[in-house]
C-alpha positions as CSV (number, residue, x, y, z in Angstrom):
1,X,99.3,88.8,107.9
2,X,99.2,85.3,106.7
3,X,99.8,85.1,102.9
4,X,97.9,82.4,101.7
5,X,94.6,80.6,101.0
6,X,94.8,76.5,102.0
7,X,92.1,74.3,100.5
8,X,91.9,70.7,101.5
9,X,91.0,68.3,98.4
10,X,90.2,64.5,98.2
11,X,89.8,64.1,94.5
12,X,85.8,64.4,94.8
13,X,83.7,66.9,93.2
14,X,83.1,68.8,96.2
15,X,86.9,69.5,96.9
16,X,87.1,70.6,93.2
17,X,84.5,73.1,93.6
18,X,86.6,74.2,96.8
19,X,89.5,74.1,94.9
20,X,88.4,76.8,92.6
21,X,86.6,78.8,95.0
22,X,89.7,78.9,97.0
23,X,91.5,79.6,94.1
24,X,89.5,82.8,93.0
25,X,89.8,83.7,96.4
26,X,93.5,83.5,96.3
27,X,93.4,85.7,93.1
28,X,91.5,88.4,94.7
29,X,93.5,88.5,97.9
30,X,97.1,88.5,95.3
31,X,98.2,85.7,97.6
32,X,99.4,81.8,96.6
33,X,97.2,79.2,96.9
34,X,98.3,76.0,98.9
35,X,96.1,72.6,98.3
36,X,96.7,69.9,100.9
37,X,95.3,66.3,100.9
38,X,94.0,64.6,103.8
39,X,91.3,61.7,103.7
40,X,90.0,59.7,106.7
41,X,90.6,56.4,105.1
42,X,88.5,54.7,108.2
43,X,85.0,56.6,107.1
44,X,85.7,56.6,103.5
45,X,85.8,52.9,102.6
46,X,86.8,53.8,98.6
47,X,90.0,55.3,99.8
48,X,93.1,53.4,100.0
49,X,94.7,52.5,103.4
50,X,97.4,54.9,104.4
51,X,100.9,53.8,103.6
52,X,100.2,51.7,100.4
53,X,101.5,51.9,97.2
54,X,97.7,52.9,96.2
55,X,97.0,55.5,98.6
56,X,100.4,57.5,97.7
57,X,98.9,57.3,94.0
58,X,95.5,58.6,94.9
59,X,97.0,61.4,97.0
60,X,99.2,62.3,93.9
61,X,96.2,62.1,91.5
62,X,94.2,64.2,93.7
63,X,97.0,66.9,94.2
64,X,97.4,67.1,90.8
65,X,94.3,67.0,89.2
66,X,93.2,70.2,91.4
67,X,96.3,71.9,90.8
68,X,96.0,71.5,86.6
69,X,92.6,72.7,86.9
70,X,93.4,75.7,89.0
71,X,96.2,76.6,87.1
72,X,94.5,76.2,83.8
73,X,91.7,78.6,85.0
74,X,94.6,81.2,87.0
75,X,97.4,80.9,84.9
76,X,99.2,83.5,86.9
77,X,98.2,82.4,90.3
78,X,100.9,80.5,92.6
79,X,100.1,77.3,93.7
80,X,101.8,74.7,95.8
81,X,100.5,71.2,97.0
82,X,100.9,69.3,100.5
83,X,100.2,65.7,101.4
84,X,99.3,65.9,105.1
85,X,99.6,63.1,107.4
86,X,98.1,62.2,110.6
87,X,94.3,62.3,111.2
88,X,92.7,64.6,108.8
89,X,90.8,67.0,111.1
90,X,93.9,67.4,113.0
91,X,96.4,67.7,110.3
92,X,94.0,70.4,108.2
93,X,93.6,72.2,111.5
94,X,97.4,72.2,111.9
95,X,98.0,73.1,108.1
96,X,95.2,76.4,108.4
97,X,97.4,77.9,111.5
98,X,99.6,80.0,109.0
99,X,96.9,80.6,106.6
100,X,94.5,83.3,106.0
101,X,91.5,81.2,105.1
102,X,91.1,77.4,104.8
103,X,88.5,76.3,102.2
104,X,87.0,72.9,102.5
105,X,84.3,70.9,100.3
106,X,80.6,69.9,101.7
107,X,78.5,67.8,99.8
108,X,75.1,69.6,98.5
109,X,71.8,67.5,97.9
110,X,70.2,70.5,96.7
111,X,66.8,71.9,98.0
112,X,66.4,72.7,101.5
113,X,68.8,70.2,102.8
114,X,71.7,71.9,101.5
115,X,75.0,70.7,102.9
116,X,75.8,67.6,104.5
117,X,78.6,68.5,107.0
118,X,81.0,65.3,107.2
119,X,82.8,64.6,110.5
120,X,86.3,65.8,109.1
121,X,84.9,69.1,108.0
122,X,82.9,69.7,111.1
123,X,85.8,68.8,113.4
124,X,88.2,70.7,111.5
125,X,85.8,73.6,111.8
126,X,86.0,73.5,115.5
127,X,89.8,72.9,115.7
128,X,90.6,75.9,114.4
129,X,90.3,79.4,115.3
130,X,91.3,80.5,111.2
131,X,88.7,81.7,109.2
132,X,86.9,78.5,107.3
133,X,84.9,78.4,104.0
134,X,82.5,75.5,103.1
135,X,81.9,75.3,99.5
136,X,79.0,73.1,98.2
137,X,79.1,71.3,94.7
138,X,77.1,73.4,92.4
139,X,74.2,71.7,90.0
140,X,75.7,73.8,87.4
141,X,78.2,72.0,84.6
142,X,81.6,72.2,85.7
143,X,82.5,74.4,82.9
144,X,80.3,77.1,83.6
145,X,81.1,80.4,85.7
146,X,79.7,80.6,89.3
147,X,76.3,82.8,89.2
148,X,77.5,86.1,90.9
149,X,74.8,88.1,92.8
150,X,76.6,90.9,94.1
151,X,76.1,90.5,97.7
152,X,77.5,89.0,100.7
153,X,74.9,88.4,103.4
154,X,76.2,88.7,107.1
155,X,74.9,87.5,110.3
156,X,75.2,89.8,113.1
157,X,74.7,89.4,117.0
158,X,74.3,92.7,118.5
159,X,75.0,91.3,121.8
160,X,78.5,90.0,121.0
161,X,81.5,92.1,120.4
162,X,82.2,90.1,117.2
163,X,84.8,92.7,115.5
164,X,86.5,89.4,113.5
165,X,83.2,88.6,112.3
166,X,82.3,92.2,110.8
167,X,86.2,92.8,109.7
168,X,86.1,89.8,107.4
169,X,82.4,90.7,106.0
170,X,83.4,93.7,105.4
171,X,86.9,93.0,103.9
172,X,85.5,90.3,101.6
173,X,82.6,92.9,100.1
174,X,85.5,95.5,99.6
175,X,88.0,93.4,97.5
176,X,84.5,92.0,95.6
177,X,83.3,95.1,94.8
178,X,79.8,93.8,96.2
179,X,77.2,94.9,98.5
180,X,76.6,93.7,102.2
181,X,73.5,92.8,103.8
182,X,73.7,92.6,107.7
183,X,70.6,90.3,109.3
184,X,70.0,90.1,112.9
185,X,67.3,88.2,114.2
186,X,65.4,88.7,117.5
187,X,62.4,87.7,119.7
188,X,60.4,89.0,122.4
189,X,61.7,88.7,126.3
190,X,60.2,85.7,127.8
191,X,58.1,88.1,129.9
192,X,55.9,89.1,127.3
193,X,55.1,85.6,126.1
194,X,53.2,85.6,129.7
195,X,51.4,88.9,130.0
196,X,47.6,89.3,130.4
197,X,47.7,92.2,128.2
198,X,50.1,92.5,125.5
199,X,50.5,95.9,124.0
200,X,51.7,95.4,120.1
201,X,53.7,99.0,120.6
202,X,55.9,97.5,123.0
203,X,56.7,94.7,120.2
204,X,57.0,97.5,117.8
205,X,59.4,99.7,120.1
206,X,61.8,96.6,120.7
207,X,62.0,96.0,117.2
208,X,62.9,100.0,116.4
209,X,65.5,99.9,119.4
210,X,67.1,96.7,118.2
211,X,67.3,98.2,114.5
212,X,69.1,101.4,115.8
213,X,71.7,99.3,117.9
214,X,72.3,97.1,114.6
215,X,72.8,100.3,112.7
216,X,75.3,101.9,115.6
217,X,77.2,98.3,115.5
218,X,77.7,98.4,111.9
219,X,78.4,102.4,111.8
220,X,82.5,102.2,112.5
221,X,82.9,99.5,109.7
222,X,80.8,101.9,107.2
223,X,83.4,104.7,107.9
224,X,86.2,102.4,107.4
225,X,84.8,101.0,104.2
226,X,82.8,103.9,102.6
227,X,82.9,102.1,99.2
228,X,81.0,99.5,100.5
229,X,77.1,99.5,100.4
230,X,75.6,98.2,103.2
231,X,72.0,97.8,104.1
232,X,70.8,96.1,107.5
233,X,68.0,94.3,108.4
234,X,66.5,93.0,112.3
235,X,63.9,90.4,112.3
236,X,61.8,88.8,114.9
237,X,62.3,85.0,114.8
238,X,65.2,82.8,114.1
239,X,68.3,84.3,112.4
240,X,69.0,81.1,110.8
241,X,66.0,80.9,108.8
242,X,66.4,84.4,107.7
243,X,69.9,84.0,106.7
244,X,69.4,80.8,105.0
245,X,66.6,82.4,102.5
246,X,68.8,85.3,102.2
247,X,71.9,83.1,101.0
248,X,69.7,82.0,98.1
249,X,70.8,85.2,95.9
250,X,74.2,85.5,97.8
251,X,77.8,85.3,96.7
252,X,78.9,84.1,100.5
253,X,77.2,84.0,103.9
254,X,79.2,85.0,106.7
255,X,78.5,83.7,110.5
256,X,80.2,84.1,113.9
257,X,81.4,81.2,115.7
258,X,82.3,81.6,119.4
259,X,85.4,80.0,120.6
260,X,84.2,77.3,123.2
261,X,86.9,75.1,124.6
262,X,85.1,72.1,125.8
263,X,85.8,68.5,127.0
264,X,82.3,67.7,125.6
265,X,82.8,67.5,122.4
266,X,81.8,69.9,119.1
267,X,80.0,72.8,119.7
268,X,78.7,75.3,117.3
269,X,75.9,78.0,117.6
270,X,72.1,77.2,116.6
271,X,72.7,80.2,113.8
272,X,76.2,78.8,112.6
273,X,74.5,75.4,112.5
274,X,71.3,76.4,110.8
275,X,73.4,78.1,108.0
276,X,75.8,75.2,107.7
277,X,73.3,72.9,106.9
278,X,70.9,74.7,105.2
279,X,72.3,77.3,102.9
280,X,72.6,77.3,99.0
281,X,75.9,79.9,99.2
282,X,79.4,78.9,100.3
283,X,79.6,80.1,104.3
284,X,82.2,81.3,106.1
285,X,82.7,80.9,110.0
286,X,84.8,83.1,111.5
287,X,85.7,82.1,115.2
288,X,85.8,85.0,117.7
289,X,85.8,85.2,121.7
């Protein structure tokens, strides 16, 4: 078992939001919090170049500020800090290897736009198999407590064996004492799109079948976590859109990411991509085979 939560901090409001979210999660898990600093100065002109006195001071200030803030909010929490060397995405991914969870900040711009995923966050996300949570800065005053909705939203693909995704979502709902809402999006088979005579009953029957399949997929986890109140919905249409709507009143959205080892670059599924860029709630991305 991995025994700490790691948060990437850089002194920005987004990283402060991530540090606070990560601290609350560490308290829930009863594990230590590790704050790490890694900034890509090549794409951050305001950040001093590495190796300089100003860069060292920048890193110390970012870590000290974050540490003091979370210690003030959670006096009993065990907190440590580390300054990482090397390219930030690779350094953060390596740091996450022995963590139970990696938390990163991502700039939110409000409304339907949601997150702006930076290259470091995106590269780190696809470089690690550790669960990653992206946290946007809240529009509320920093002193205010985050709104709690008492619900986690889970994106489920009934065509994949994604036990890691289901386990993470149920465990989070269990430790938070909140409800879990599982969502699956589906579309009609292409052959029906060109059928000269379409029977609407076929569509309803497919919907009923998919709902049963979703229920069957969740059943073992309901038995394993009997205290978690679970609802499930199968919608015809893009799952990403439904998850983004549901995120408006969720404490956390959980989606899966298939492990894709390719020389062609970064790969995210369409659902994870939509949720990461548009959801208002923090988003947990869970890698699975």
